C-alpha positions in Angstrom: 0.0 0.0 0.0 2.9 2.3 0.7 4.2 2.0 -2.9 0.8 2.7 -4.2 0.6 5.9 -2.2 4.0 7.0 -3.5 3.0 6.2 -7.1 -0.3 8.1 -6.7 1.6 11.1 -5.3 4.1 11.1 -8.2 1.3 10.7 -10.7 -0.6 13.7 -9.2 2.5 15.9 -9.1 3.3 15.1 -12.7 -0.2 15.8 -13.9 -0.1 19.1 -11.9 3.2 20.2 -13.4 2.7 19.0 -17.0 -1.1 19.1 -17.6 -4.2 20.8 -16.4 -7.7 20.0 -15.3 -9.0 17.6 -18.1 -6.4 14.9 -17.5 -6.9 15.3 -13.7 -10.6 14.7 -14.1 -9.9 11.5 -16.1 -7.4 10.4 -13.5 -9.8 11.0 -10.6 -12.6 9.0 -12.4 -10.3 6.1 -13.2 -8.9 6.1 -9.6 -12.4 6.0 -8.2 -13.3 2.9 -10.3 -10.0 1.2 -9.6 -10.1 1.7 -5.9 -13.7 0.4 -5.7 -12.8 -2.7 -7.7 -9.7 -3.3 -5.6 -11.6 -2.9 -2.3 -14.4 -5.2 -3.4 -12.0 -7.8 -4.7 -10.2 -7.8 -1.3 -13.5 -8.2 0.5 -13.5 -4.8 2.3 -16.8 -3.7 3.9 -18.5 -0.4 3.0 -16.7 1.7 5.6 -13.2 0.4 4.6 -14.0 0.9 0.9 -15.1 4.5 1.6 -11.9 5.2 3.5 -9.8 3.6 0.8 -11.4 5.7 -1.9 -11.1 8.9 0.2 -7.4 8.2 1.0 -6.5 7.5 -2.6 -8.4 10.6 -3.9 -6.8 12.8 -1.2 -3.3 11.7 -2.0 -3.8 12.2 -5.8 -5.5 15.6 -5.5 -3.1 16.9 -2.8 -0.1 16.1 -4.9 -1.9 17.5 -8.0 -2.2 20.8 -6.1 1.4 20.8 -5.2 2.3 20.1 -8.8 0.2 23.1 -9.9 2.0 25.3 -7.4 5.4 24.0 -8.5 4.6 24.5 -12.1 3.5 28.0 -11.5 6.6 28.8 -9.5 8.8 27.4 -12.3 7.1 29.3 -15.0 7.2 32.5 -13.0 10.9 32.0 -12.4 11.5 31.5 -16.1 9.5 34.6 -17.1 11.5 36.7 -14.6 14.8 35.6 -16.0 13.7 36.2 -19.6 12.8 39.8 -18.9 
């Protein structure tokens, strides 16, 4: 589970730096379906499934936000040096 969290955070950060909202919406929808299927296949109850979905979404969206901030900082730094 730890490697999955690291992978989700790297994916969210990369989407935030390189892409914008459309790809993030697709990633959120796919992650929702994937985490539900994973939880059901493991035999989790409803509460555990809900926690799994919320934790995965939180990791992805939090790292996406950090990627957006980092991308904005990098682009602002580039513009300042060009002028």
